[in-house]
Each structure stands twice: as C-alpha cells, then as structure tokens.
VOGU-3710 file (C-alpha; in Angstrom, 3 decimals, decimal comma):
1> mgkiailpdi> 68,015/54,141/93,865  65,613/52,758/91,272  62,179/51,459/92,183  62,420/48,315/90,068  64,583/45,403/91,257  65,269/41,886/90,017  64,096/39,289/92,503  66,631/36,764/93,821  66,423/33,248/92,383  65,332/31,719/95,705
11> lcnqiaagev> 62,473/34,202/96,029  61,443/33,531/92,418  61,301/29,818/93,173  59,233/30,407/96,306  56,787/32,564/94,355  56,539/29,845/91,713  55,975/27,340/94,516  52,872/29,304/95,496  51,363/28,363/92,131  52,711/24,829/91,745
21> verpaavvke> 52,915/23,606/95,355  49,568/24,219/96,997  49,733/21,325/99,479  51,497/17,946/99,926  49,220/16,402/97,296  50,599/18,808/94,674  54,160/17,710/95,507  53,279/14,030/95,168  51,410/14,695/91,922  54,379/16,450/90,316
31> lvensidars> 56,851/13,778/91,430  54,664/10,896/90,256  54,143/12,573/86,878  57,922/12,906/86,503  58,277/9,208/87,314  55,712/8,282/84,663  57,503/10,450/82,092  60,724/8,632/83,016  59,145/5,426/81,637  58,945/3,770/85,044
41> trisvslldg> 57,226/0,424/85,493  57,109/0,683/89,280  56,349/3,756/91,400  56,137/3,771/95,191  54,853/6,684/97,311  55,537/6,770/101,065  54,071/9,329/103,468  54,466/10,423/107,067  51,901/12,614/108,825  49,700/12,785/105,732
51> grkekcvvdn> 52,646/14,093/103,701  53,092/17,110/105,959  56,238/15,726/107,555  57,606/13,588/104,752  56,803/12,295/101,288  59,026/10,037/99,241  58,543/8,915/95,631  60,701/6,086/94,299  60,710/4,804/90,703  62,701/2,481/88,481
61> gcgmssedsl> 62,703/4,861/85,527  65,556/6,023/83,319  67,301/8,036/86,048  69,617/11,001/85,455  73,311/11,705/85,068  75,186/13,914/87,520  75,009/16,904/85,161  71,282/16,492/84,484  70,438/16,004/88,150  72,058/19,356/88,997
71> ltierhatsk> 70,259/21,090/86,161  66,888/19,676/87,184  66,782/21,851/90,310  67,282/24,988/88,213  64,182/26,877/87,102  62,776/26,027/83,668  65,265/23,191/83,149  63,469/20,413/81,258  64,220/17,532/78,915  60,809/17,719/77,259
81> irsievltai> 60,760/21,042/75,402  63,299/22,257/72,848  61,255/24,677/70,722  58,025/26,661/70,554  56,618/23,991/68,243  57,025/21,358/70,975  55,332/23,676/73,481  52,183/23,696/71,347  52,085/19,894/71,089  52,886/18,608/74,587
91> sslgfrgeal> 52,414/14,895/75,152  54,263/14,450/78,473  52,742/15,025/81,909  55,471/17,309/83,246  57,157/19,832/80,970  57,724/23,293/82,444  60,725/22,510/84,669  59,232/24,367/87,646  58,275/21,496/89,930  61,591/20,365/91,457
101> psiasvsrfe> 63,131/23,842/92,028  59,841/25,106/93,441  59,539/22,132/95,801  63,204/22,373/96,833  62,797/26,082/97,644  60,141/25,455/100,320  61,295/22,176/101,886  64,205/19,979/102,895  64,766/18,197/99,615  66,879/15,150/98,699
111> lntcehgalg> 67,403/13,665/95,245  68,943/10,250/94,611  69,211/9,221/90,966  71,120/6,765/88,798  70,989/5,940/85,100  70,620/2,348/83,957  74,040/0,841/83,290  75,897/3,558/85,225  78,491/2,604/87,840  77,115/5,067/90,357
121> gtfirveggv> 74,505/7,701/90,953  74,169/11,218/92,323  72,926/12,517/95,673  71,799/16,140/96,066  70,484/17,806/99,221  68,747/21,206/99,138  67,284/23,180/102,048  65,049/26,178/101,402  66,440/26,524/97,875  70,111/26,392/98,941
131> irdvrekglp> 72,228/23,425/97,798  73,841/21,867/100,879  75,439/18,710/99,526  76,267/17,072/96,170  78,162/13,787/95,893  78,423/10,519/94,029  76,679/7,559/95,614  76,062/3,907/94,894  72,384/3,651/93,938  70,041/1,299/92,085
141> pgtqvlvrdl> 68,760/2,489/88,671  65,935/4,982/88,897  65,135/8,051/90,979  64,169/8,701/94,590  62,931/12,110/95,717  62,489/12,746/99,443  60,682/15,924/100,558  60,596/16,762/104,283  58,993/19,580/106,275  57,059/21,292/103,493
151> fyclparrkf> 56,871/25,083/103,986  59,182/24,923/107,040  60,771/28,174/105,830  57,380/29,793/105,126  55,396/29,616/108,400  52,551/31,665/106,924  52,029/29,000/104,253  52,545/26,065/106,599  49,766/27,114/108,983  47,252/26,743/106,148
161> lrkpetelay> 47,933/23,027/105,815  45,018/20,882/106,955  45,130/18,032/109,450  47,026/14,895/108,339  43,873/12,911/107,537  42,653/15,604/105,158  45,999/16,001/103,403  46,226/12,214/103,063  42,774/12,187/101,453  43,892/14,690/98,796
171> itdnflrvsl> 47,023/12,658/98,060  45,057/9,410/97,883  42,444/10,872/95,553  45,119/12,003/93,110  47,036/8,719/93,464  43,951/6,690/92,525  43,278/8,812/89,448  46,869/8,474/88,251  46,800/4,745/88,977  43,589/4,358/87,003
181> asphihmqlk> 45,219/5,847/83,926  48,447/3,829/84,286  47,637/0,101/84,464  51,045/-0,682/82,937  52,755/0,650/86,080  52,904/-1,065/89,472  51,592/1,689/91,794  52,014/1,548/95,564  50,999/3,992/98,313  52,177/3,721/101,934
191> sqektvydhp> 51,259/5,851/104,924  52,972/5,609/108,305  54,910/2,602/106,923  51,670/0,718/106,217  50,537/-0,155/102,693  47,320/1,668/101,794  47,101/0,676/98,121  49,100/-1,838/96,119  48,114/-2,009/92,444  50,234/-4,525/90,516
201> rcegflpras> 50,925/-3,992/86,847  48,085/-5,343/84,684  46,910/-5,547/81,100  44,055/-3,192/80,275  42,114/-0,616/82,273  39,328/-2,831/83,623  41,516/-4,838/86,061  42,941/-1,574/87,388  39,411/-0,117/87,672  38,500/-3,141/89,778
211> rvlgpeiags> 41,384/-2,298/92,124  40,466/1,377/92,363  36,646/1,256/92,475  36,049/-2,290/93,682  35,062/-5,460/91,830  31,320/-4,865/92,241  31,283/-1,577/90,333  33,910/-2,733/87,840  31,802/-5,820/87,162  28,866/-3,621/86,181
221> fsplafesag> 30,863/-1,542/83,692  30,011/-1,491/80,012  32,863/-0,619/77,622  32,791/2,545/75,549  34,630/3,064/72,265  33,889/5,845/69,788  35,822/7,942/67,278  34,824/10,948/65,206  36,484/14,034/63,762  39,887/12,999/65,085
231> vtvsgflapp> 38,616/12,613/68,671  38,681/9,193/70,317  36,514/8,459/73,355  36,970/5,233/75,300  36,365/3,982/78,812  33,686/2,386/80,930  30,197/3,363/82,107  28,352/2,034/85,147  24,583/1,599/84,728  22,519/4,647/85,728
241> diqrtnsqgl> 21,171/2,967/88,873  24,708/3,213/90,317  24,822/6,853/91,338  26,877/9,166/93,501  26,002/12,376/95,295  29,073/14,182/93,959  31,388/14,058/90,962  34,105/11,990/92,646  32,934/8,886/90,794  33,461/10,622/87,453
251> flfvngrsvy> 36,992/10,116/86,119  37,965/12,243/83,119  41,286/11,941/81,293  42,562/13,921/78,310  45,552/12,366/76,575  46,250/10,347/79,715  46,096/13,382/82,024  43,510/13,483/84,810  41,507/16,719/84,491  38,654/18,511/86,233
261> drllqrvvlt> 37,052/19,985/83,142  33,672/21,710/83,530  32,869/21,437/79,847  33,365/17,662/79,775  31,554/17,192/83,067  28,560/19,138/81,768  28,479/16,975/78,640  28,431/13,792/80,752  25,646/15,068/83,012  23,603/16,086/79,962
271> ayealipkgk> 23,849/12,575/78,547  22,585/11,117/81,834  19,933/13,812/82,345  16,984/11,566/81,501  18,375/8,589/83,398  19,345/9,770/86,884  17,713/12,230/89,315  18,809/15,818/89,456  21,663/16,266/91,916  23,036/12,760/91,316
281> fpvailfitv> 26,184/11,882/89,387  27,035/8,786/87,337  30,063/6,559/87,799  32,127/6,638/84,618  35,697/6,490/83,366  36,333/8,429/80,150  39,565/8,679/78,197  39,483/11,433/75,569  42,341/11,365/73,083  42,995/14,216/70,649
291> spervdvnvh> 45,989/15,398/68,737  48,319/17,319/71,119  48,113/20,349/68,813  44,361/20,554/69,464  44,551/20,853/73,254  46,348/23,339/75,506  47,467/21,738/78,788  49,306/24,857/79,926  46,330/26,971/81,025  46,487/26,102/84,743
301> pakrevrfrd> 49,541/26,380/87,034  48,891/22,898/88,455  47,837/21,519/85,022  44,396/20,488/86,319  42,479/22,065/83,458  42,833/21,955/79,691  41,538/24,058/76,808  40,460/22,580/73,494  40,995/24,375/70,212  37,569/23,137/69,043
311> pgevsatvrs> 35,544/22,667/72,263  32,253/22,304/70,389  33,601/19,483/68,250  35,031/17,641/71,251  31,781/18,090/73,202  29,708/16,782/70,310  31,919/13,711/69,942  31,846/12,895/73,674  28,080/13,422/73,752  27,522/11,116/70,773
321> alfealakqr> 29,781/8,480/72,322  27,812/8,557/75,573  24,405/8,407/73,909  25,476/5,454/71,791  26,924/3,590/74,777  23,931/4,300/77,028  21,523/3,161/74,317  23,329/-0,197/74,255  22,917/-0,415/78,023  19,159/0,028/77,765
331> pkfggfsprq> 18,177/-3,605/78,491  20,220/-3,453/81,698  18,243/-0,729/83,352  14,644/-1,427/82,627  13,709/0,406/79,465  15,023/3,909/80,111  16,645/5,503/77,110  18,904/8,553/76,902  17,521/11,428/74,865  19,434/13,966/72,846
341> pemyareprp> 19,058/17,471/74,379  17,533/18,928/71,207  14,840/16,219/71,307  13,756/17,001/74,857  10,134/18,102/75,029  8,883/20,390/77,745  7,812/18,269/80,697  4,017/18,227/81,110  2,448/19,425/84,310  1,507/16,665/86,744
351> sfpgtaagdv> -1,705/14,915/85,771  -3,710/12,132/87,355  -6,089/9,433/86,132  -9,422/10,984/85,254  -8,311/14,586/85,779  -6,862/17,372/83,719  -3,228/18,335/84,159  -2,744/20,260/87,391  -6,162/19,364/88,863  -6,587/18,026/92,366
361> tpiprrtigi> -6,289/14,278/92,942  -9,738/13,198/94,161  -9,647/11,179/97,389  -12,666/9,809/99,241  -14,033/12,411/101,621  -13,820/11,785/105,336  -16,533/13,357/107,463  -15,496/14,485/110,938  -18,567/15,657/112,756  -16,970/17,970/115,262
371> fepaaptgpa> -15,063/19,894/112,578  -17,704/19,747/109,843  -18,197/23,396/108,833  -21,676/24,791/108,418  -22,707/25,471/104,852  -21,622/29,000/103,954  -24,620/31,298/103,972  -22,913/34,598/103,250  -20,172/36,923/104,269  -21,471/37,339/107,812
381> spalqppapl> -21,371/33,633/108,614  -19,117/32,843/111,619  -17,485/30,079/109,585  -16,081/32,717/107,239  -14,222/34,745/109,867  -10,397/34,783/109,495  -8,686/32,455/111,987  -5,938/33,365/114,395  -2,388/32,828/113,152  -1,431/29,167/113,103
391> eerafartfs> 1,400/29,588/115,595  -0,944/31,116/118,190  -3,316/28,158/118,398  -3,181/25,500/121,091  -2,229/23,149/118,323  -2,023/19,840/120,151  -5,291/20,343/122,068  -7,726/22,133/119,750  -6,440/21,411/116,274  -4,981/18,385/114,497
401> fstlnligql> -4,334/17,771/110,834  -5,460/14,151/110,893  -9,022/15,048/111,963  -9,679/17,496/109,126  -11,594/16,594/105,985  -9,163/15,342/103,373  -9,778/16,881/99,943  -6,874/15,418/98,000  -3,376/15,965/96,676  -2,327/18,806/94,392
411> gnsfillesp> 0,502/18,392/91,894  1,783/15,333/93,755  3,399/17,787/96,169  0,702/19,317/98,395  -1,973/17,809/100,627  -5,269/19,725/100,707  -7,463/19,703/103,824  -10,765/21,390/104,722  -10,788/23,105/108,103  -13,300/25,360/109,904
421> eglvvidqha> -11,178/28,342/108,819  -10,803/27,413/105,143  -8,416/25,468/102,918  -5,255/24,077/104,543  -2,360/23,331/102,168  0,492/21,140/103,477  3,874/20,801/101,765  4,295/17,025/102,058  8,089/17,090/101,700  8,562/19,831/104,324
431> aherivfssl> 6,212/17,979/106,656  8,174/14,765/106,286  11,443/16,605/106,988  9,982/17,942/110,251  8,775/14,474/111,259  12,183/12,888/110,649  13,985/15,740/112,420  11,756/15,400/115,468  12,310/11,647/115,506  16,085/12,081/115,381
441> sgkkakaaql> 16,019/14,562/118,243  13,777/12,359/120,376  14,891/9,786/122,911  13,918/6,854/120,704  16,477/7,919/118,109  19,328/7,415/120,562  18,694/3,655/120,619  20,354/2,063/117,621  18,352/-0,273/115,397  20,674/-3,170/114,565
451> ltraavvdlm> 20,655/-4,288/110,947  20,147/-7,965/110,182  23,080/-7,688/107,781  25,782/-5,035/107,814  25,677/-2,615/104,894  29,030/-1,766/103,319  29,584/1,619/101,686  32,625/2,279/99,473  33,837/5,870/99,543  36,414/7,994/97,788
461> pkeavllesl> 39,308/9,211/99,991  37,889/12,652/100,804  34,505/11,151/101,689  36,172/8,552/103,906  38,043/11,208/105,878  34,851/13,215/106,317  32,925/10,179/107,557  35,662/9,338/110,070  35,453/12,850/111,498  31,648/12,636/111,785
471> tpsltalgfe> 31,467/9,091/113,180  31,377/10,130/116,887  28,434/12,472/116,272  26,612/9,905/114,144  27,173/7,281/116,838  25,456/9,554/119,353  22,406/9,609/117,058  22,160/5,813/116,795  24,561/4,846/114,005  27,164/2,116/114,395
481> iepfgagsfa> 29,859/2,536/111,722  33,340/1,044/111,561  36,153/0,975/108,965  36,016/-2,022/106,630  39,154/-1,865/104,521  40,601/0,948/102,424  37,847/3,468/101,726  35,075/1,113/102,910  32,885/1,262/106,008  30,479/-1,241/107,530
491> ihavpaclsr> 27,177/0,095/108,897  25,835/-2,174/111,646  23,051/-0,012/113,055  21,037/3,121/112,271  18,607/5,330/114,207  15,204/3,663/114,563  13,449/6,293/112,471  15,746/5,534/109,520  15,597/1,740/109,740  13,391/1,378/106,640
501> lkpeeivrdy> 15,801/3,304/104,408  18,933/2,013/102,683  21,735/2,873/105,137  24,503/3,091/102,524  22,504/5,617/100,484  21,696/7,664/103,578  25,367/7,827/104,590  26,624/8,597/101,083  24,067/11,360/100,473  24,562/12,811/103,941
511> lryaeeecpt> 28,288/13,165/103,279  27,474/15,377/100,299  25,401/17,618/102,561  28,151/17,660/105,187  30,789/18,571/102,600  28,724/21,558/101,475  27,362/22,748/104,837  30,192/21,710/107,234  27,980/20,868/110,261  29,689/21,576/113,582
521> negeimlgla> 27,138/20,502/116,196  24,497/17,861/116,808  21,646/20,116/115,728  23,216/20,786/112,335  23,976/17,087/111,900  20,353/16,173/112,686  19,221/18,833/110,214  21,329/17,288/107,487  20,145/13,775/108,276  16,520/14,916/108,236
531> rtaschgsvr> 17,043/16,524/104,861  18,807/13,453/103,502  16,307/10,988/104,935  13,380/12,978/103,565  14,835/12,733/100,089  15,036/8,958/100,457  11,788/8,462/102,348  8,371/7,653/100,995  7,211/11,279/101,097  8,776/13,748/98,697
541> agqklkleei> 7,715/16,521/96,376  6,321/15,246/93,086  5,274/11,853/94,439  1,709/10,597/94,308  0,627/9,310/97,715  -1,915/6,669/98,639  -4,706/7,493/101,074  -3,039/5,413/103,784  0,260/7,230/103,271  -1,407/10,628/103,639
551> ksllesldai> -3,200/9,527/106,804  0,052/8,235/108,281  1,838/11,485/107,450  -0,874/13,612/109,070  -0,969/11,463/112,199  2,817/11,648/112,524  2,657/15,413/112,071  0,100/15,675/114,876  2,349/13,682/117,206  5,202/16,224/117,218
561> dtpftcphgr> 5,376/19,402/119,280  6,226/21,944/116,583  4,416/21,106/113,326  4,783/24,634/111,949  7,941/24,704/109,841  10,420/22,319/108,289  13,848/22,056/110,005  15,178/24,733/107,633  12,581/27,222/108,867  10,263/27,147/105,850
571> plsytvtydq> 6,524/26,892/106,578  5,049/23,458/106,047  1,399/24,517/105,936  -0,648/27,469/104,735  -4,304/28,303/105,314  -6,399/30,095/102,709  -9,279/31,454/104,800  -12,894/31,603/103,738  -12,665/35,381/104,067  -9,785/35,455/101,546
581> inrffkrt> -11,746/33,233/99,176  -14,878/35,397/99,532  -12,910/38,559/98,833  -11,330/37,019/95,739  -14,751/36,118/94,345  -16,060/39,547/95,429  -18,629/38,092/97,801  -17,742/40,581/100,544
//
C-alpha cells in the first residue's frame, strides 16, 4: 500500500476551516462580507452565547438560485473569479469560495436563499460537512445563514473557544469596523435577542462614525483628503489631545477592507510622533484606495493583512496626507506642529534656567542641624566611612529622606540629597509609584471617594469585556463603576489616593496594562494601578518639580513602611558614599 493518500473532501474542508474559521467572529466576518458583496442594503447579525451556540446573518441581497446555492457549499466555488487576471485585481471582500464549505464542515449549518423576482427559494441543511436536507421553500428575497454549535464535531477545537463575553467582544469589534466602512448599509447586531447596535443607512462616513465612536469624538474630527501617485487617502482625524492607550481607536481600510497593517500603523504613529506621548495612540479613520492590481489581499488566510506592490510609495503618500491634515489642525491644539521624520533633530539633554545642559537644578539649601555633616578633613574622617546597606537601617526611626539637605534635581528625573553617608539619589518616578502602591494597599484606599460628577469612559468592545471582568476587584479597591450604554461605563467613585487624577484616563490606561499583564489577584491589580497612576500623577521622569513638590514627595516617602524599591522591585534610591567619592578622586 502506498504512503501517499488523497484526503477526503470533508477532512479537506475541516483543515481549511482551521485557517478560515478561527472563532465565531471569523464566521460572522465571512458571512457579513458575503452579504456586502451581494449588494445588500440591510444586514442583521443575531447571536446566542456570544456566537458559540448560534450565529445568524440575514441580508436582503441578490440571493441565489437552487443550483448556485448547492455549488456554494463546494470548495473553491465562487462567483467572483473567472481567470488568473481577476485573481490579481480583486475588488470584492470574499473571493476564494472557502468560507461556506469550511464553516459547514465544522458546524450545524443552514442556508436559506431566494433571488429577487423568484417564486420560491432554496433551503439547505449541512451537519459536519454532510448534506442532510435540500428542498424548495417560500422565502423573502435575500439570504439567511444560520450556524449552530461551532466545532461540535471537533472537541479539541471547541475547548479553545473563550467565554461568551470574550467571543462577543471579538464579533462586536469586527462588526463596528465593517459598519464604519459601509454607511450605505443598515447594520444591526443582536445578542441574546437584544439589540446591541442599530446603525441605520446614512449618507457619508461621518454620521456612521458618530454611531460607532460617539458624537463627542466624531464632532472633533477633521476631514482628510489627499491624492498622489494613484493613491487616494481620505478619512477623519481626531485632534492629538484625544488619545488611546492601544491601537483600537485606529481604523485602517484598504479598498474598503478593514486591515491590521503594521506598515500603515507605523506610518500613522510616525506622523503623530511629535504630537502625542510615547505609548499613546491617536484616534483616526483612514481609507486608502489604490488600484486593485497594486495590492495583494490574498496573503493572509483570514484576509486581515494586505501587501502593496509599491509599499514605499503608499507609505509616502499616507505620510504626506497626515502631515498636511495635522498642519491644518494646528490652531486646534495649541501651536504644536507635526514634523517630517527627516527634519527631526536630536533631542537636547535636559537643561534648566541658568545652568548648562545636564547640570543640577539649584534649589535653596535646607540646613538640618542634627544631620549636618562635619566638613571633610581627610580620608580618616568618621563622616567618610561607608554606611551600612540601606535595607539594614532602622529606616523609620533613625533615617528619613525629608530631613536631609536638599541639593536639587538632576535631569528632571532624580532628586539629590546630602546625607551623613554621602550623596543620596532618588528616582522620583519610582518613589511616586511606591507611594501610590502603599496608599492603594492601605485601609484608607478601601473607602471610595465619591466624584462630584460621574465620569463616563467610552471603550471598544474588547476593552469593555475586560473592564467588566475586573470590576469586582476594582470595586474592592474603592472604585464604583457601572455600565452606561453600549461600550460606555460611568465612574462614580475612585480610591482616595487617586481622587486628584482624571478617572477616565486612569481606567483606560489601566486596561492597557491589564491586557498586557493579565493580572489575576489583588496585588497584581494594585501594581498595575500604581504604575498607571504614577504615569498620570504629578511626579514622573523628565518632569521639573517645584521645591514644595519635592518636599511633599519626600515626606510621603517617609510615611510608608518600605521605601526601598518601587512596586516592580527596582530600587528607588542609591547612595554614593563619601568613601566612593574619595576613591574616585584618589584621595584615599
């Protein structure tokens, strides 16, 4: 018997499903794209159990005949490609003819379809890739596809599905992106028989953007229109002061197809580089249109990525479009101006009034009699002996930062103090992280500080699901958060130590940390909040501090039990002893 065998058709479809059907969201995406290609003006998506149990897509498109409906569940059966030339110039969203047979091979699948003007339609039922029923049926024009029990015949695949809330978030995220690019279509999403989103047909992208992102952000948008070298760039840009902690507010479309393209994303971030802090992302909607022959949409099994024939030319055009649009926005955000990358000069080292770059910021000297060191008289002086390690001292009783002589601030990042042992250097950002962490873990943090006015934060679907899962833990720390409409949450209270910060920014930035680090207990959650709060607080690396701010920081540091390291374990202070200094200058 030979070693090589031809795989059965059902097994081929199930293998193909492993590439095309990753999760319920992939099924919905493929079905909605087929509905759009069918020239539908209304598309409705209904879900049960986050799409795990059931997903149904109904449209009023062109429908199919009985013969075509049977062919559509055969592999590589498509109405969109007839030759190799067409394959290199694809303009439709679906084209390979893999989606329906792949979906039908791993689910309980039902297809109802009817052409406009036909007397009747066709019903087909498939289970695990096997056709169980085909018959004529009275149906309205259009197509309905019902998919139940995804991966029921592949238990190994089914166990990798996430909880319903997570799967719903993936479906919703994709639905919103498709809706954003299709304002001419009435888009509706239902879950558990309740309407989640209802986007009526509208003229132009801005009304649809208002539905998807909210009227406040849509009202801040500036239009973008640019064309060069056969590449058209259009869309909308929010001002740079509207920022996100991840790329979910960045919507990129190529020839009407939503894509996650690293090249385009890098171009956008470069354009905003001089306008928003590092680690932040802008809110923007960009539609890039090129000739179909100049872009390959067939490089990814799920069609999430594209490849340009001339990536440098496309990048240059998108970059120029962004710089031009951001320059027009300049009066809106206080005089900042985007700079072309080739014009960027090397950033100077921190400098201060009356000092050379990198020198110490002079601050009035405070004299503390009990800690005033004797004038150094030589290597044998007791004041020049190396001190015991910092951790071994009775810190709270015999040593406190706030009573040392304050020398100044170095590089807007380090506080310099004079102690009996030598020079004490404090990392101001690490110190502030420790202070916030200690406050969160203290009893006072458990009492919520009510806000005079609730803060509302609008989130993308995945962020909303994450926040819902973390709400009980955040409530235990002093937050009061409740749902406030689709994707929105109202913050009524925060921990006392965070009351002076903007609650919506704290929550949004913390979700980015939680998405990356996946905190599982209260300690990890407090660590993330301390990190987030420190980035928003008054004390951060690279910030010039007033004398009063330094004093307050040192006093707060003295008030905690473990002022040795930041919550991440990095040291927050370092002592350069007189002995080390003497040895460096060869005085010993």
